[in-house]
C-alpha positions in Angstrom: 77.3 175.3 260.6 80.4 174.5 262.7 78.4 175.1 265.9 75.8 172.6 264.7 78.4 170.0 263.7 80.2 170.3 267.1 77.0 170.1 269.0 76.0 166.9 267.1 79.5 165.5 267.8 79.2 166.1 271.5 75.6 164.6 271.6 76.9 161.5 269.6 79.6 161.0 272.1 77.2 161.3 275.0 74.9 158.7 273.2 77.8 156.4 272.6 78.9 156.7 276.2 75.3 155.8 277.4 75.4 152.8 275.0 78.8 151.7 276.3 77.4 151.8 280.0 74.2 150.0 278.7 76.4 147.2 277.2 78.5 146.9 280.4 75.5 146.9 282.8 74.9 143.2 282.2 78.1 142.4 284.0 77.7 144.7 287.0 75.5 143.5 289.9 73.3 146.4 291.0 74.0 145.0 294.6 77.4 146.5 294.1 76.7 149.4 291.7 73.0 149.9 290.8 72.8 153.0 288.5 74.2 151.2 285.3 71.0 149.0 285.5 69.1 152.2 284.5 71.1 152.4 281.3 70.2 148.7 280.5 66.6 149.4 281.1 66.8 152.4 278.7 68.7 150.2 276.0 66.1 150.5 273.2 65.9 154.3 273.4 69.7 154.7 273.6 70.0 152.3 270.6 67.6 154.4 268.7 69.5 157.6 269.1 72.8 155.8 268.2 71.3 154.5 264.9 69.9 157.9 264.3 73.5 159.4 264.6 74.8 156.7 262.2 72.2 157.8 259.5 73.0 161.4 260.1 76.7 161.0 259.6 76.3 158.8 256.6 74.0 161.4 255.1 76.6 164.1 255.4 79.5 161.8 254.5 81.4 161.8 257.8 83.3 159.0 259.3 81.8 159.9 262.8 79.1 157.2 262.0 81.8 154.6 263.0 81.6 155.7 266.6 78.0 154.6 267.2 78.4 151.6 264.8 81.3 150.1 266.8 79.7 150.7 270.2 76.5 149.1 269.0 78.4 146.0 267.5 80.5 145.8 270.6 77.2 144.7 272.3 75.9 142.6 269.6 74.6 139.8 271.9 72.4 142.5 273.6 71.0 143.5 270.2 70.4 139.8 269.3 68.6 139.3 272.6 66.3 142.1 271.9 65.5 141.6 268.2 65.0 138.5 266.1 64.4 138.6 262.4 62.9 135.2 261.7 61.5 132.5 264.0 62.6 128.9 263.9 59.6 126.3 263.7 59.3 122.6 263.9 56.4 120.2 263.6 58.1 117.4 265.7 56.5 116.4 268.9 58.1 117.9 271.9 57.5 119.5 275.3 55.1 122.4 274.9 55.7 124.9 277.7 53.6 127.9 278.6 54.4 130.7 281.0 52.0 133.4 282.1 51.7 136.0 284.8 48.0 136.0 285.2 47.9 139.0 287.8 45.5 137.2 290.2 43.2 136.7 287.2 42.5 140.4 287.1 43.0 141.5 283.6 43.8 144.8 282.1 40.0 145.4 281.7 39.5 144.4 285.3 36.2 145.8 286.4 34.6 144.9 283.1 35.1 141.3 283.7 35.2 139.2 287.0 38.2 137.2 288.0 36.2 134.0 287.2 35.4 135.3 283.7 39.0 136.1 283.2 40.2 132.8 284.5 37.8 131.1 281.9 39.5 133.2 279.2 43.0 132.1 280.4 41.7 128.6 280.5 40.5 128.6 277.0 43.8 130.0 275.8 45.5 127.2 277.6 43.3 124.6 276.2 44.0 125.9 272.7 47.7 125.8 273.3 47.6 122.2 274.8 50.8 122.7 276.8 52.5 119.8 278.7 54.0 122.2 281.3 52.3 125.4 282.5 53.9 127.9 284.7 51.5 130.5 286.1 52.8 133.6 288.2 50.6 135.6 290.6 47.7 133.1 290.5 44.6 133.1 292.8 44.6 130.2 295.2 40.7 129.7 295.1 40.3 130.0 291.4 43.3 127.6 290.6 42.2 124.9 293.2 38.3 125.1 292.7 38.0 126.3 289.1 41.1 126.0 287.0 42.4 122.5 288.1 39.0 120.7 287.8 38.5 122.2 284.3 42.0 121.0 283.2 41.5 117.6 284.4 38.1 117.4 282.9 39.1 118.7 279.5 39.6 116.2 276.8 42.6 118.3 275.5 44.4 117.1 278.7 44.0 113.4 278.4 46.3 112.4 281.2 46.3 113.4 284.9 47.4 117.0 285.7 50.0 117.3 288.6 50.7 120.5 290.2 52.9 122.1 292.8 51.2 123.1 296.1 49.6 126.5 296.0 49.3 127.9 299.6 48.9 131.6 299.1 47.8 134.0 296.5 50.8 134.8 294.2 52.8 131.7 294.7 54.1 130.6 291.4 52.4 127.4 290.4 53.5 124.6 288.0 50.9 122.5 286.2 52.2 119.4 284.5 51.0 116.4 282.3 54.2 114.7 283.5 54.4 113.0 287.0 55.9 115.3 289.6 58.2 113.4 292.0 59.6 116.4 294.0 58.8 120.0 294.5 59.9 122.9 296.6 60.0 126.8 296.9 62.8 129.3 297.2 61.9 132.2 299.4 63.6 135.5 299.5 64.1 138.0 302.4 61.7 141.1 302.7 59.5 140.2 299.8 56.8 137.9 298.7 58.4 137.3 295.3 59.5 133.7 295.1 60.5 130.7 293.0 58.7 127.4 292.8 60.3 124.3 291.3 59.3 120.8 290.5 61.0 117.6 289.3 59.1 116.0 286.6 59.6 112.6 284.8 59.7 113.0 281.0 60.3 109.9 279.1 62.0 108.1 282.0 64.3 111.3 282.5 64.0 113.7 285.3 63.8 117.4 284.4 63.6 120.2 287.0 61.2 123.1 286.1 61.7 126.5 287.8 58.8 128.9 287.9 60.1 132.4 288.8 58.5 135.7 289.9 61.3 138.1 290.7 61.2 141.5 292.3 59.1 144.1 290.6 59.4 147.9 290.8 56.1 147.7 292.8 54.9 151.0 291.2 51.1 151.5 291.4 49.2 153.2 288.7 48.8 156.1 290.9 52.7 156.3 291.3 53.0 156.2 287.4 50.3 158.8 286.9 52.0 161.1 289.4 55.3 160.7 287.7 53.7 161.5 284.3 52.2 164.7 285.7 55.4 166.0 287.1 56.0 169.7 286.2 59.8 168.9 287.2 60.1 172.2 288.9 62.6 172.7 291.8 59.9 172.5 294.6 60.3 170.2 297.4 57.2 168.1 296.6 58.6 167.3 293.1 62.1 166.5 294.5 60.6 164.2 297.1 58.6 162.3 294.2 61.7 161.9 292.2 63.5 160.5 295.2 60.7 158.2 295.8 60.9 156.7 292.3 64.7 156.6 292.6 64.5 154.6 295.7 61.9 152.2 294.2 64.1 151.6 291.2 67.3 151.1 293.3 65.6 148.6 295.7 64.1 146.7 292.9 67.4 146.4 290.9 69.4 145.3 294.0 66.8 142.7 295.2 66.5 141.3 291.5 70.2 140.8 291.2 70.2 138.9 294.6 67.4 136.8 293.4 69.2 136.0 290.2 72.3 135.1 292.0 70.3 132.7 294.2 68.5 131.1 291.3 71.8 130.6 289.4 73.3 128.8 292.3 70.2 126.4 292.6 70.5 125.8 288.9 74.3 125.0 289.1 73.7 122.6 292.0 70.9 120.8 290.0 72.0 117.5 288.4 69.0 117.4 286.1 68.4 119.4 282.9 66.4 122.4 283.8 63.5 124.5 282.2 63.3 128.0 283.7 60.2 130.1 283.2 58.6 133.1 284.6 58.3 136.8 285.1 61.8 138.3 285.7 60.7 141.9 285.7 63.9 142.8 283.8 64.9 143.2 280.2 67.3 141.2 278.1 69.9 144.0 278.8 70.3 143.4 282.5 72.4 141.7 285.0 69.5 139.4 285.8 69.1 138.1 282.3 72.8 137.7 281.8 73.3 135.8 285.0 70.4 133.5 284.6 70.8 132.9 280.8 74.6 132.5 281.0 74.6 128.6 280.8 71.0 128.3 279.4 69.3 129.0 276.1 66.6 131.6 275.6 63.7 130.1 273.5 62.9 133.6 272.0 66.5 133.9 270.6 66.3 130.5 269.4 62.9 130.7 267.6 61.2 134.1 268.3 60.8 137.1 265.9 60.5 140.8 266.4 61.0 142.5 269.7 58.3 140.6 271.5 57.2 142.8 274.3 55.5 140.8 277.0 54.3 143.6 279.4 51.3 145.7 278.6 51.0 147.9 281.6 51.5 151.6 281.8 55.2 151.5 282.1 57.2 151.1 278.8 56.6 147.7 277.4 59.6 145.4 277.2 60.3 141.7 277.1 60.5 140.6 280.8 58.9 137.1 280.5 61.1 134.3 279.5 61.5 130.5 279.0 65.0 129.3 279.2 66.4 125.7 279.1 69.4 123.5 279.4 71.5 122.7 276.3 70.0 119.1 276.3 67.0 120.7 274.5 66.5 122.7 271.5 63.7 125.5 271.4 61.2 126.0 268.6 57.9 127.7 267.9 58.3 130.6 270.3 54.9 132.4 270.6 53.6 135.5 272.4 49.8 135.8 272.3 48.2 139.2 272.4 45.8 138.7 275.2 44.5 141.3 277.8 43.6 138.8 280.5 46.5 140.2 282.5 49.1 143.0 282.5 51.4 140.5 280.9 51.2 138.5 277.6 51.5 134.7 277.8 54.5 133.1 276.1 54.9 129.4 274.9 57.5 127.2 273.0 58.2 123.7 272.1 61.3 121.9 273.5 62.7 119.0 271.7 65.2 116.8 273.4 68.5 116.5 271.5 69.6 113.1 270.4 72.5 111.7 272.4 
């Protein structure tokens, strides 16, 4: 029995240490030290094992449960950003915002449906939501310009003119707005096609800047993921090469995303208008990217969402990686994630209500 107890103690210390690194990872830029970001990515699994140890020690009446409990509570904000118990709703009129990575309109069942069919499904979803601002990541230029935009303008659900940022190439984030767009631009990054679009829109005589972001992904193909899942993890050279390949992919993505987040934060700080920041950030709520961007903004899921709310449905573990942030001039309500398979992401939406001065 002593052996088992000491074995559990050492395992618990290891789990608590992993939780501590995970909690601290949000403050450490992967550009300076990248490996803590892996612990942030693994946060829900690390949290599970620490909660398991709490129950084990309570069951055998040991004060060791305090170790994991204190470490978990020291990162309370991370826990709160991951899990919400009850959403906040309002029937008041506000700005309805929708963000959706449409994956070039090639859904999870791509092959069973054409891109045009998939785009029709996305349009019907948006028509039902009646958003005032739509942020799409990874759109298809031809479908947006020739199919999507005309349908939006013709739809009786959109009874005002639709304004949009210029979509030049497939994948450029596009912003569609019921409000007049008076300025627009793009933020490009080195060595990647990931980018950020922004638009200044006039809402009730005030200017609001909308950022639509698509930050660096891990760029793992289904073939890569299948190869990794099939690893025997022997000590042969081919397996080691594959592990190093994955390691380099993770490292490069973590570093680039941190640089993208720093750049976006600088643009937000320089902006004299209230901001709405949407998009696919390809990182979880326990990350340097999330902490950097949300530092002076509000997360609409934390304000008004419920559950864990994963937004990715690809082969990798499903996390919340799509967000709608906003300045403190607004309050967020009615956060919603819709279970649709028109992409490898789920669409999210919310209502922003301007605070009274």
